[in-house]
C-alpha positions in Angstrom: -8.9 34.2 32.8 -10.7 37.5 33.7 -8.9 40.3 35.6 -11.4 40.1 38.5 -10.9 36.3 38.9 -7.1 36.9 38.8 -7.5 39.5 41.5 -9.6 37.2 43.6 -7.0 34.4 43.3 -4.1 36.7 44.1 -5.9 38.0 47.2 -6.6 34.4 48.1 -3.0 33.4 47.7 -1.9 36.3 49.8 -4.3 35.2 52.6 -3.0 31.6 52.3 0.5 32.7 53.0 -0.6 34.6 56.1 -2.8 31.8 57.4 -1.5 29.2 59.8 -4.8 27.3 59.7 -4.8 23.8 58.1 -6.5 23.9 54.7 -8.6 20.9 55.7 -10.4 23.1 58.3 -11.2 25.9 55.8 -13.6 26.1 52.9 -12.6 28.4 50.0 -15.5 30.2 48.3 -16.2 33.0 45.9 -18.9 35.4 47.0 -21.4 37.3 44.9 -24.5 39.4 45.4 -28.0 38.6 44.0 -30.5 41.3 45.0 -29.7 42.2 48.6 -28.2 38.9 49.7 -24.7 37.5 49.5 -24.2 34.0 48.2 -21.1 31.9 47.6 -19.9 28.8 45.7 -16.8 26.7 46.1 -13.9 28.3 44.2 -13.0 25.0 42.5 -16.5 24.9 40.9 -15.8 28.1 39.0 -14.6 27.7 35.4 -14.7 31.4 34.6 -16.0 34.8 35.6 -16.6 37.1 32.6 -18.2 40.4 31.7 -21.6 40.0 30.1 -21.7 39.6 26.3 -24.5 38.8 23.8 -26.3 35.5 24.0 -29.0 33.8 21.9 -32.5 33.5 23.3 -34.1 30.0 23.3 -37.8 29.4 23.1 -39.9 27.2 25.4 -37.6 27.3 28.4 -38.3 28.6 31.9 -38.1 32.4 32.2 -34.9 32.2 34.3 -33.1 30.5 31.4 -32.4 33.7 29.3 -30.6 31.8 26.5 -27.4 30.2 25.5 -23.9 31.4 24.6 -20.9 30.0 22.8 -17.7 29.6 24.9 -14.9 28.2 22.9 -17.1 26.0 20.8 -19.4 24.8 23.6 -23.0 25.9 23.8 -23.7 26.8 27.4 -27.1 27.7 29.0 -27.3 31.1 30.6 -29.4 31.4 33.8 -30.4 34.6 35.5 -30.1 33.8 39.2 -32.4 36.8 40.1 -35.2 35.2 38.2 -34.4 31.7 39.4 -34.5 32.9 43.0 -37.9 34.7 42.4 -36.6 38.3 42.3 -37.6 40.8 39.7 -35.4 41.2 36.7 -32.8 43.9 36.7 -31.0 45.6 33.8 -27.4 44.6 33.6 -24.9 47.2 34.9 -21.1 47.7 35.1 -20.8 45.2 38.0 -22.9 42.4 36.4 -21.0 39.3 35.6 -21.5 35.8 34.1 -20.1 33.2 36.4 -19.5 29.8 34.6 -19.8 26.8 37.0 -18.9 23.2 36.3 -19.7 20.1 38.3 -18.6 16.9 36.5 -19.9 17.1 32.9 -22.5 19.7 33.8 -21.8 23.3 33.0 -23.8 26.5 32.9 -23.4 30.3 33.0 -25.2 32.3 35.7 -25.9 36.0 35.7 -25.0 37.6 39.0 -25.5 41.2 40.1 -21.9 41.7 41.3 -18.9 39.8 42.6 -17.8 40.4 46.2 -14.6 38.5 47.2 -12.8 35.3 47.8 -13.9 34.0 51.1 -12.3 31.6 53.5 -14.6 30.2 56.2 -13.7 27.7 58.8 -15.8 24.6 58.5 -16.9 25.0 62.2 -18.4 28.4 61.1 -20.7 26.8 58.5 -24.1 25.7 59.7 -26.7 23.6 57.9 -29.4 25.0 55.6 -32.2 26.6 57.6 -34.9 24.2 59.0 -37.5 25.9 56.7 -35.8 24.2 53.8 -36.3 20.5 53.6 -34.8 17.6 51.7 -32.0 17.2 49.2 -33.8 19.4 46.7 -32.6 22.7 48.1 -29.8 24.6 46.4 -28.6 25.8 49.8 -25.6 23.8 51.1 -25.2 25.8 54.3 -24.9 29.1 55.9 -21.5 30.6 56.7 -20.9 33.1 59.5 -18.0 35.5 59.1 -17.7 38.4 61.5 -20.9 40.4 61.0 -21.9 38.7 57.7 -24.1 35.8 56.9 -23.3 34.0 53.6 -25.6 31.5 51.9 -23.5 28.7 50.4 -25.0 27.2 47.3 -24.8 23.6 46.0 -23.3 23.8 42.5 -24.7 20.4 41.5 -28.3 21.6 42.3 -27.8 24.9 40.5 -26.7 22.9 37.4 -29.6 20.4 37.5 -31.7 20.7 34.3 -35.4 21.1 34.8 -35.9 22.4 31.2 
């Protein structure tokens, strides 16, 4: 487990001890930045958060699929979320991470600009996806409001859907 993920989990555990709120009323997420926006995914969908390492390019896939990498014998696709979300590519820096998500048997790695923090949001503070987004095809699960922040919560199953 990466040091950053351990740090996030330790912070989360400390907050859990302080909190008197029932866990059924709270959604636990991990936040990250893509471009200028903050996104989050459920903490239980995260298999690993790792520093970038070399991967193998694959021909004839969408541009946002940058290649594949080997993680303990499994070949996993690597998707650049900047490109998937229509942003311009960015050179990887010190804060860039690969976040490996799992939903059922589906697994993929995603390049994120930087990790933010473990987030606990009360379910009552999560609104639906904006009206401009229609149907079940959206990757947006909802919008969380926390103090002065707006966090877009993503659907892991939609991020992991293969269209290549």
